[in-house]
Structures are given as structure tokens and as C-alpha cells.
All heavy atoms as an XYZ file, in Angstrom:
772
protein
N      99.478     48.296     96.056
C      98.799     49.274     95.246
C      98.994     50.682     95.819
O      99.206     51.630     95.088
C      97.321     48.913     95.170
C      96.507     49.886     94.377
S      94.841     49.279     94.278
C      94.040     50.715     93.678
N      98.901     50.812     97.134
C      99.032     52.121     97.748
C     100.423     52.399     98.290
O     100.616     53.369     99.003
C      97.999     52.277     98.876
C      96.593     52.281     98.364
C      95.759     51.205     98.568
C      96.109     53.370     97.667
C      94.469     51.208     98.099
C      94.812     53.378     97.188
C      93.994     52.290     97.400
N     101.373     51.540     98.022
C     102.732     51.760     98.487
C     103.447     52.690     97.518
O     103.398     52.488     96.310
C     103.500     50.438     98.588
C     102.988     49.556     99.698
C     103.810     48.289     99.751
N     103.312     47.431    100.802
C     103.927     47.273    101.962
N     105.057     47.889    102.180
N     103.414     46.489    102.867
N     104.135     53.713     98.048
C     104.834     54.630     97.133
C     106.058     53.960     96.540
O     106.729     53.144     97.176
C     105.225     55.799     98.039
C     105.311     55.205     99.396
C     104.264     54.115     99.440
N     106.350     54.309     95.312
C     107.547     53.794     94.661
C     108.655     54.809     94.848
O     108.515     55.973     94.466
C     107.289     53.557     93.182
C     106.314     52.434     92.922
C     106.167     52.192     91.443
C     105.207     51.049     91.204
N     105.048     50.796     89.765
N     109.740     54.376     95.455
C     110.868     55.255     95.679
C     111.733     55.284     94.428
O     112.033     54.224     93.850
C     111.688     54.797     96.880
C     110.931     54.795     98.211
C     111.802     54.205     99.316
C     110.511     56.188     98.575
N     112.146     56.458     93.987
C     112.976     56.502     92.774
C     114.368     55.976     93.063
O     114.898     56.121     94.159
C     113.015     57.999     92.433
C     112.746     58.685     93.718
C     111.845     57.783     94.510
N     114.945     55.333     92.084
C     116.314     54.823     92.216
C     117.268     55.843     91.625
O     116.919     56.570     90.702
C     116.468     53.492     91.481
O     116.131     53.707     90.114
C     115.551     52.431     92.071
N     118.456     55.887     92.179
C     119.452     56.824     91.675
C     119.970     56.312     90.341
O     120.392     55.156     90.244
C     120.615     56.962     92.666
C     120.219     57.629     93.972
S     119.649     59.297     93.751
C     121.153     60.088     93.278
N     119.954     57.123     89.306
C     120.439     56.640     88.010
C     121.957     56.487     88.029
O     122.671     57.253     88.661
C     120.006     57.745     87.036
C     119.886     58.966     87.885
C     119.460     58.484     89.249
N     122.429     55.469     87.343
C     123.863     55.226     87.252
C     124.447     56.112     86.149
O     123.792     56.339     85.134
C     124.133     53.753     86.934
C     123.639     52.803     88.016
C     124.347     53.056     89.339
O     125.539     53.320     89.365
N     123.608     52.967     90.436
N     125.663     56.625     86.330
C     126.246     57.463     85.286
C     126.519     56.644     84.030
O     126.880     55.478     84.091
C     127.546     57.978     85.914
C     127.839     57.050     87.028
C     126.527     56.491     87.486
N     126.306     57.295     82.902
C     126.547     56.623     81.630
C     127.708     57.302     80.928
O     128.008     58.467     81.169
C     125.303     56.693     80.737
O     124.975     58.069     80.548
C     124.128     55.980     81.368
N     128.345     56.621     80.028
C     129.439     57.205     79.266
C     130.731     57.173     80.056
O     130.893     56.470     81.048
N     131.694     57.982     79.611
C     132.996     58.045     80.256
C     132.925     58.948     81.481
O     132.403     60.054     81.422
C     134.042     58.584     79.284
C     134.317     57.716     78.047
C     135.276     58.431     77.124
C     134.883     56.376     78.482
N     133.444     58.456     82.556
C     133.509     59.240     83.782
C     134.964     59.562     84.029
O     135.786     58.676     84.177
C     132.910     58.470     84.972
C     133.005     59.300     86.232
C     131.482     58.083     84.677
N     135.295     60.866     84.054
C     136.692     61.250     84.263
C     136.905     61.610     85.725
O     136.038     62.210     86.359
C     137.058     62.439     83.369
O     136.232     63.535     83.694
N     138.050     61.256     86.277
C     138.324     61.611     87.670
C     138.527     63.121     87.778
O     138.855     63.789     86.794
C     139.606     60.843     88.001
C     140.263     60.636     86.682
C     139.147     60.507     85.677
N     138.344     63.687     88.958
C     138.542     65.125     89.107
C     139.990     65.513     88.824
O     140.923     64.764     89.118
C     138.156     65.404     90.558
C     138.248     64.098     91.246
C     137.953     63.045     90.206
N     140.185     66.667     88.225
C     141.526     67.133     87.874
C     142.274     67.533     89.136
O     141.708     68.118     90.050
C     141.426     68.321     86.933
N     143.555     67.203     89.168
C     144.396     67.543     90.312
C     145.224     68.760     89.929
O     145.904     68.769     88.910
C     145.316     66.363     90.698
C     146.230     66.758     91.842
C     144.489     65.155     91.052
N     145.181     69.785     90.750
C     145.949     71.001     90.501
C     147.161     70.982     91.398
O     147.047     70.886     92.627
C     145.089     72.251     90.764
C     143.871     72.242     89.857
C     145.901     73.518     90.568
C     142.890     73.333     90.147
N     148.331     71.055     90.777
C     149.564     71.034     91.545
C     150.090     72.455     91.696
O     150.053     73.238     90.743
C     150.601     70.160     90.840
C     150.183     68.701     90.767
C     151.241     67.852     90.111
O     152.358     68.348     89.892
O     150.950     66.684     89.830
N     150.591     72.815     92.889
C     151.112     74.167     93.081
C     152.419     74.361     92.312
O     153.218     73.436     92.155
C     151.325     74.264     94.591
C     151.480     72.855     95.036
C     150.646     72.012     94.101
N     152.639     75.567     91.829
C     153.880     75.905     91.130
C     154.516     77.088     91.834
O     153.855     77.857     92.525
C     153.607     76.274     89.658
O     152.698     77.367     89.634
C     152.997     75.115     88.896
N     155.806     77.232     91.635
C     156.508     78.351     92.267
C     156.629     79.489     91.261
O     156.684     79.279     90.050
C     157.893     77.921     92.757
O     158.651     77.500     91.634
N     156.689     80.704     91.772
C     156.814     81.889     90.934
C     158.277     82.256     90.864
O     158.936     82.445     91.898
C     155.987     83.050     91.497
C     154.518     82.656     91.546
C     156.192     84.302     90.677
C     153.644     83.671     92.221
N     158.802     82.352     89.666
C     160.209     82.738     89.504
C     160.259     84.180     89.026
O     159.553     84.558     88.085
C     160.908     81.843     88.472
O     160.197     81.931     87.237
C     160.947     80.399     88.933
N     161.066     85.015     89.682
C     161.130     86.409     89.254
C     161.829     86.509     87.916
O     162.850     85.868     87.670
C     161.907     87.100     90.359
C     162.684     86.011     91.023
C     161.892     84.748     90.841
N     161.283     87.319     87.030
C     161.855     87.503     85.701
C     162.305     88.942     85.538
O     162.544     89.673     86.507
N     162.443     89.338     84.323
C     162.843     90.724     84.070
C     161.653     91.634     84.336
O     160.513     91.299     84.002
C     163.292     90.886     82.605
O     162.210     90.513     81.749
C     164.492     90.003     82.309
N     161.928     92.784     84.959
C     160.797     93.677     85.247
C     160.217     94.230     83.946
O     160.935     94.571     83.014
C     161.415     94.783     86.096
C     162.869     94.731     85.814
C     163.189     93.314     85.433
N     158.918     94.289     83.915
C     158.231     94.781     82.721
C     158.281     96.302     82.701
O     158.184     96.958     83.740
C     156.788     94.313     82.722
N     158.488     96.837     81.518
C     158.502     98.298     81.398
C     157.064     98.800     81.405
O     156.168     98.168     80.829
C     159.182     98.714     80.083
O     158.466     98.128     78.998
C     160.619     98.249     80.042
N     156.843     99.915     82.084
C     155.465    100.422     82.123
C     155.032    100.861     80.725
O     155.836    101.402     79.966
C     155.533    101.607     83.090
C     156.960    102.003     83.129
C     157.752    100.772     82.830
N     153.796    100.626     80.387
C     153.335    101.013     79.052
C     153.270    102.534     78.934
O     153.085    103.254     79.912
C     151.938    100.384     78.948
C     151.496    100.219     80.361
C     152.755     99.987     81.167
N     153.409    103.006     77.701
C     153.355    104.450     77.454
C     151.934    104.942     77.705
O     150.967    104.244     77.411
C     153.768    104.741     76.023
N     151.813    106.131     78.281
C     150.450    106.636     78.544
C     149.715    106.870     77.233
O     150.278    107.377     76.264
C     150.687    107.931     79.310
C     152.083    108.332     78.990
C     152.838    107.063     78.714
N     148.466    106.483     77.246
C     147.636    106.623     76.051
C     146.866    107.925     76.173
O     146.168    108.174     77.158
C     146.671    105.435     75.931
C     147.461    104.136     75.826
C     145.755    105.605     74.740
C     146.593    102.909     75.896
N     147.022    108.770     75.181
C     146.282    110.034     75.201
C     144.908    109.783     74.597
O     144.782    109.199     73.521
C     147.015    111.108     74.380
O     147.178    110.628     73.054
C     148.373    111.415     74.973
N     143.857    110.190     75.310
C     142.510    109.949     74.787
C     142.242    110.817     73.562
O     142.616    111.985     73.507
C     141.595    110.329     75.947
C     142.406    111.254     76.788
C     143.842    110.860     76.589
N     141.621    110.208     72.592
C     141.263    110.964     71.396
C     139.964    111.706     71.664
O     139.065    111.180     72.308
C     141.088    110.014     70.195
O     140.092    109.050     70.530
C     142.385    109.305     69.867
N     139.851    112.918     71.210
C     138.614    113.662     71.469
C     137.438    113.012     70.748
O     137.536    112.623     69.587
C     138.914    115.057     70.922
C     140.037    114.879     69.959
C     140.806    113.685     70.427
N     136.349    112.873     71.493
C     135.145    112.267     70.944
C     134.268    113.386     70.403
O     133.971    114.344     71.123
C     134.398    111.476     72.042
C     133.117    110.886     71.500
C     135.300    110.403     72.616
N     133.854    113.292     69.142
C     132.997    114.357     68.618
C     131.636    114.347     69.304
O     131.135    113.299     69.696
C     132.876    114.018     67.131
C     133.152    112.559     67.044
C     134.114    112.258     68.162
N     131.084    115.505     69.470
C     129.778    115.626     70.114
C     128.727    114.971     69.225
O     128.794    115.053     68.003
C     129.440    117.093     70.336
N     127.771    114.269     69.843
C     126.743    113.620     69.035
C     125.900    114.671     68.314
O     125.555    115.707     68.875
C     125.914    112.825     70.047
C     126.177    113.470     71.353
C     127.559    114.053     71.269
N     125.609    114.383     67.100
C     124.828    115.335     66.314
C     123.377    114.889     66.301
O     122.933    114.162     65.411
C     125.374    115.408     64.878
O     125.349    114.084     64.340
C     126.795    115.940     64.849
N     122.658    115.282     67.347
C     121.229    114.980     67.427
C     120.463    116.186     66.911
O     120.829    117.328     67.190
C     120.805    114.690     68.864
C     121.380    113.414     69.408
C     120.738    113.020     70.695
N     120.721    114.127     71.658
C     120.233    114.050     72.876
N     119.710    112.934     73.280
N     120.250    115.079     73.682
N     119.382    115.928     66.236
C     118.589    117.074     65.794
C     117.878    117.706     66.989
O     117.389    117.016     67.870
C     117.588    116.462     64.810
C     117.503    115.026     65.193
C     118.855    114.662     65.759
N     117.854    119.000     67.024
C     117.178    119.686     68.124
C     115.676    119.666     67.877
O     115.217    119.705     66.735
C     117.663    121.141     68.224
O     117.421    121.776     66.980
C     119.137    121.211     68.559
N     114.920    119.567     68.961
C     113.464    119.528     68.861
C     112.967    120.952     68.704
O     113.252    121.818     69.535
C     112.843    118.867     70.110
C     111.334    118.884     70.029
C     113.364    117.454     70.263
N     112.225    121.159     67.652
C     111.684    122.492     67.407
C     110.170    122.412     67.493
O     109.541    121.602     66.813
C     112.111    122.999     66.031
C     113.603    123.188     65.916
C     114.017    123.619     64.525
O     113.197    123.640     63.630
N     115.281    123.963     64.369
N     109.606    123.235     68.346
C     108.163    123.265     68.505
C     107.590    124.369     67.635
O     107.835    125.550     67.873
C     107.778    123.495     69.971
C     108.042    122.342     70.922
C     107.668    122.730     72.344
C     107.260    121.122     70.512
N     106.831    123.940     66.668
C     106.121    124.927     65.855
C     104.785    125.205     66.525
O     104.366    124.453     67.416
C     105.905    124.375     64.432
O     105.106    123.189     64.524
C     107.236    124.040     63.764
N     104.093    126.242     66.151
C     102.781    126.507     66.765
C     101.808    125.351     66.587
O     101.012    125.065     67.483
C     102.304    127.761     66.036
C     103.543    128.435     65.583
C     104.510    127.337     65.277
N     101.889    124.642     65.481
C     100.983    123.503     65.272
C     101.262    122.366     66.232
O     100.342    121.768     66.801
N     102.548    122.035     66.423
C     102.867    120.942     67.343
C     102.595    121.342     68.790
O     102.204    120.504     69.595
C     104.335    120.514     67.193
O     105.183    121.655     67.390
C     104.600    119.923     65.829
N     102.786    122.614     69.115
C     102.472    123.071     70.480
C     100.981    122.935     70.747
O     100.567    122.473     71.819
C     102.933    124.509     70.668
N     100.155    123.304     69.767
C      98.706    123.163     69.938
C      98.308    121.690     70.028
O      97.414    121.325     70.805
C      97.972    123.831     68.774
C      97.933    125.362     68.812
C      97.252    125.907     67.568
C      97.211    125.842     70.052
N      98.982    120.837     69.267
C      98.677    119.405     69.325
C      99.035    118.836     70.693
O      98.285    118.025     71.252
C      99.431    118.670     68.225
N     100.176    119.249     71.236
C     100.561    118.775     72.571
C      99.588    119.261     73.634
O      99.213    118.510     74.539
C     101.984    119.237     72.899
C     103.107    118.522     72.163
C     104.436    119.180     72.482
C     103.140    117.063     72.540
N      99.184    120.507     73.542
C      98.232    121.054     74.519
C      96.894    120.337     74.401
O      96.272    119.969     75.405
C      98.084    122.576     74.331
C      99.376    123.275     74.724
C      96.922    123.111     75.140
C      99.410    124.743     74.372
N      96.456    120.105     73.161
C      95.184    119.401     72.956
C      95.245    117.973     73.468
O      94.295    117.490     74.098
N      96.369    117.284     73.232
C      96.511    115.912     73.725
C      96.532    115.850     75.238
O      95.894    114.984     75.843
N      97.234    116.788     75.850
C      97.273    116.818     77.317
C      95.913    117.112     77.916
O      95.504    116.499     78.912
N      95.200    118.034     77.291
C      93.855    118.371     77.773
C      92.931    117.166     77.644
O      92.133    116.878     78.553
C      93.294    119.558     76.972
O      94.201    120.651     77.093
C      91.940    119.966     77.477
N      93.052    116.450     76.533
C      92.215    115.264     76.345
C      92.509    114.208     77.399
O      91.579    113.611     77.956
C      92.464    114.682     74.933
O      92.207    115.698     73.965
C      91.590    113.484     74.665
N      93.767    113.996     77.694
C      94.130    112.999     78.710
C      93.565    113.396     80.072
O      92.996    112.572     80.793
C      95.663    112.820     78.770
C      96.087    112.048     80.004
C      96.163    112.139     77.521
N      93.683    114.669     80.411
C      93.175    115.132     81.704
C      91.660    114.969     81.777
O      91.114    114.530     82.805
C      93.592    116.598     81.947
C      92.839    117.204     83.112
C      95.095    116.680     82.201
N      90.961    115.304     80.698
C      89.505    115.183     80.703
C      89.054    113.727     80.783
O      88.099    113.400     81.503
C      88.916    115.852     79.457
C      88.994    117.377     79.441
C      88.460    117.917     78.128
C      88.236    117.972     80.608
N      89.741    112.828     80.080
C      89.358    111.416     80.122
C      89.609    110.834     81.506
O      88.756    110.136     82.067
C      90.118    110.627     79.031
C      89.998    109.131     79.239
C      89.617    111.017     77.652
N      90.768    111.126     82.086
C      91.060    110.613     83.437
C      90.075    111.188     84.445
O      89.591    110.478     85.334
C      92.533    110.932     83.817
C      92.788    110.647     85.281
C      93.482    110.127     82.960
N      89.738    112.458     84.308
C      88.765    113.067     85.210
C      87.406    112.417     85.079
O      86.718    112.166     86.084
N      86.974    112.133     83.844
C      85.673    111.493     83.647
C      85.647    110.097     84.252
O      84.648    109.685     84.868
C      85.357    111.431     82.154
N      86.743    109.366     84.120
C      86.809    108.020     84.697
C      86.736    108.090     86.218
O      86.009    107.321     86.858
C      88.091    107.296     84.231
C      88.342    106.036     85.040
C      88.005    106.974     82.753
N      87.479    109.026     86.811
C      87.456    109.145     88.274
C      86.089    109.573     88.784
O      85.601    109.076     89.809
C      88.538    110.120     88.738
C      89.983    109.647     88.541
C      90.963    110.729     88.976
C      90.233    108.365     89.304
N      85.436    110.500     88.086
C      84.096    110.935     88.504
C      83.101    109.793     88.380
O      82.241    109.599     89.250
C      83.658    112.163     87.676
C      82.182    112.444     87.845
C      84.467    113.379     88.094
N      83.218    108.985     87.325
C      82.297    107.856     87.177
C      82.519    106.817     88.274
O      81.558    106.223     88.771
C      82.443    107.224     85.797
O      83.722    106.661     85.653
N      83.783    106.610     88.660
C      84.042    105.685     89.765
C      83.461    106.208     91.074
O      82.886    105.453     91.865
C      85.545    105.450     89.912
C      86.202    104.575     88.847
C      87.711    104.583     89.016
C      85.678    103.162     88.929
N      83.604    107.503     91.291
C      83.038    108.104     92.505
C      81.520    107.998     92.503
O      80.899    107.707     93.531
C      83.472    109.562     92.601
C      83.014    110.336     93.840
C      83.613    109.710     95.090
C      83.409    111.789     93.726
N      80.900    108.207     91.349
C      79.448    108.080     91.242
C      79.005    106.647     91.492
O      77.985    106.414     92.165
C      78.994    108.551     89.856
C      77.503    108.524     89.590
C      76.800    109.495     90.523
C      77.224    108.875     88.149
N      79.779    105.676     90.998
C      79.438    104.273     91.233
C      79.506    103.931     92.716
O      78.635    103.226     93.251
C      80.377    103.368     90.441
N      80.511    104.458     93.409
C      80.614    104.218     94.851
C      79.453    104.867     95.586
O      78.877    104.278     96.509
C      81.976    104.733     95.374
C      82.017    104.738     96.892
C      83.110    103.876     94.826
N      79.079    106.069     95.165
C      77.968    106.762     95.825
C      76.653    106.016     95.611
O      75.843    105.871     96.543
C      77.865    108.188     95.296
N      76.409    105.545     94.401
C      75.171    104.804     94.125
C      75.145    103.507     94.908
O      74.102    103.124     95.473
C      75.042    104.549     92.597
C      73.957    103.544     92.293
C      74.775    105.851     91.878
N      76.276    102.837     94.997
C      76.342    101.589     95.767
C      76.069    101.853     97.239
O      75.319    101.120     97.890
C      77.721    100.935     95.598
O      77.968    100.737     94.216
C      77.799     99.622     96.329
N      76.656    102.898     97.773
C      76.405    103.236     99.181
C      74.950    103.579     99.435
O      74.369    103.172    100.454
N      74.333    104.327     98.519
C      72.919    104.686     98.692
C      72.031    103.448     98.630
O      71.085    103.306     99.417
C      72.513    105.700     97.627
N      72.337    102.528     97.707
C      71.512    101.323     97.609
C      71.677    100.442     98.843
O      70.701     99.839     99.319
C      71.856    100.544     96.340
O      73.171    100.057     96.418
N      72.869    100.373     99.393
C      73.065     99.596    100.623
C      72.312    100.241    101.781
O      71.706     99.552    102.607
C      74.580     99.470    100.936
C      74.812     98.942    102.335
C      75.247     98.569     99.923
N      72.293    101.569    101.830
C      71.554    102.259    102.895
C      70.052    102.000    102.769
O      69.361    101.765    103.773
C      71.847    103.749    102.838
N      69.526    102.033    101.553
C      68.095    101.758    101.352
C      67.776    100.326    101.742
O      66.766    100.058    102.404
C      67.695    102.043     99.885
C      66.311    101.505     99.577
C      67.756    103.530     99.603
N      68.636     99.380    101.371
C      68.413     97.979    101.763
C      68.428     97.827    103.281
O      67.614     97.082    103.846
C      69.479     97.084    101.144
S      69.298     96.857     99.377
N      69.331     98.538    103.955
C      69.382     98.454    105.420
C      68.109     99.004    106.037
O      67.584     98.426    107.003
C      70.602     99.216    105.926
N      67.587    100.104    105.493
C      66.339    100.666    106.022
C      65.167     99.721    105.813
O      64.319     99.546    106.700
C      66.048    102.013    105.358
C      66.946    103.169    105.774
C      66.610    104.417    104.972
C      66.794    103.449    107.263
N      65.086     99.091    104.650
C      63.989     98.159    104.374
C      64.066     96.960    105.301
O      63.058     96.530    105.888
C      64.014     97.734    102.890
C      63.082     96.560    102.634
C      63.658     98.906    102.001
N      65.269     96.415    105.486
C      65.419     95.251    106.366
C      65.082     95.625    107.803
O      64.395     94.873    108.516
C      66.841     94.672    106.253
C      67.031     94.032    104.868
C      67.138     93.666    107.349
C      68.434     93.585    104.582
N      65.529     96.811    108.246
C      65.215     97.236    109.611
C      63.708     97.422    109.792
O      63.140     97.037    110.821
C      65.938     98.540    109.933
C      65.802     98.944    111.395
C      66.591    100.171    111.709
N      65.864    101.344    111.199
C      66.219    102.597    111.406
N      67.320    102.853    112.079
N      65.512    103.584    110.936
N      63.065     97.964    108.787
C      61.616     98.151    108.868
C      60.899     96.808    108.919
O      59.946     96.634    109.690
C      61.148     98.955    107.652
O      59.749     99.012    107.631
N      61.335     95.850    108.123
C      60.704     94.532    108.146
C      60.904     93.835    109.478
O      59.992     93.196    110.009
C      61.264     93.668    107.014
C      60.853     94.061    105.592
C      61.610     93.217    104.578
C      59.358     93.912    105.408
N      62.109     93.973    110.046
C      62.383     93.335    111.329
C      61.549     93.986    112.432
O      60.987     93.298    113.291
C      63.893     93.395    111.642
C      64.167     93.005    113.081
C      64.652     92.483    110.699
N      61.431     95.320    112.408
C      60.662     96.010    113.442
C      59.183     95.690    113.355
O      58.508     95.471    114.378
C      60.877     97.520    113.346
C      62.220     97.926    113.910
O      62.844     97.188    114.656
N      62.663     99.117    113.535
N      58.630     95.649    112.156
C      57.185     95.333    112.045
C      56.931     93.897    112.413
O      55.882     93.578    113.027
C      56.692     95.596    110.612
O      57.471     94.845    109.689
C      56.750     97.067    110.269
N      57.850     92.994    112.115
C      57.663     91.605    112.506
C      57.746     91.452    114.020
O      57.011     90.669    114.614
C      58.727     90.742    111.832
C      58.435     89.269    111.965
O      57.246     88.911    111.854
O      59.386     88.477    112.175
N      58.624     92.220    114.673
C      58.757     92.148    116.124
C      57.512     92.719    116.811
O      57.092     92.221    117.856
C      59.996     92.902    116.578
N      56.876     93.750    116.249
C      55.684     94.345    116.856
C      54.492     93.408    116.726
O      53.608     93.407    117.582
C      55.368     95.667    116.166
C      56.333     96.774    116.552
C      55.962     98.070    115.871
C      56.958     99.158    116.225
N      56.652    100.416    115.545
N      54.426     92.599    115.670
C      53.308     91.699    115.480
C      53.340     90.555    116.487
O      52.286     90.059    116.906
C      53.342     91.092    114.078
C      52.884     92.032    113.016
C      52.804     91.314    111.689
N      52.615     92.281    110.627
C      52.755     92.004    109.354
N      53.091     90.792    108.996
N      52.564     92.917    108.447
N      54.506     90.098    116.868
C      54.610     88.923    117.747
C      54.646     89.275    119.218
O      54.906     88.411    120.038
C      55.860     88.117    117.370
C      55.765     87.475    116.028
N      54.867     86.508    115.731
C      56.461     87.705    114.856
C      55.005     86.140    114.468
N      55.976     86.874    113.918
N      54.303     90.451    119.592
C      54.279     90.806    121.026
C      53.065     90.329    121.700
O      52.025     90.096    121.482
C      54.394     92.322    121.205
C      55.789     92.801    121.039
C      55.846     94.261    121.395
N      57.203     94.730    121.185
C      57.574     95.950    121.424
N      56.728     96.836    121.870
N      58.799     96.315    121.222
């Protein structure tokens, strides 16, 4: 029941072909090949992309979007800093309460 079962190697199925044998061949010199004619590159036309034009409306939209992103990120960072400060203050208050309880308990048992 607790003995592991060892897997058996599966036998190959279907046609099994022997490995191909590569025989060396000799190189016979032939007629020398003529060098190809040089190919002159054809000029590639410049891509015709539309240029970006900033109108006063789009400039104001970009400025407004950037300002919004900065204000949101700033608010998130300030809230995280406030959360850390509140956590630190609460841990300090807990430490003071525990120290006070330990000190008053030690004074009673003297």
C-alpha cells in the first residue's frame, strides 16, 4: 500500500526509422561566377505624417490635464503621509498607556 510505483519506460509505437547517415562529398571547382551588377537604391519618399498643431484650446486642455494629475498625485501622497503620522501617534499613545500600566502595577507590588 505504501510502496511507490515506479513508472515504466513506454515502448515506441509506429514506425521507427534509423538515424540518417550523412556521407561526405568533395567540392569540384566550376566556372567562376560573375559578380552581380551593383543595385542602385531607389529613393524612398519621406513619410507624410500630419504635423501636430496645438491650438489654444488643446494647449489649455493639456495644461488642465497635467495640473489635475499633479493635484491628484499630491493628494494621494499627502493622505499616505497623514496615515503614517496617525499610525505613529497611535502607537506612541499605546506605548505610553502600557508603560503607565506597568509602572503603576510595579509600584503596587513593592
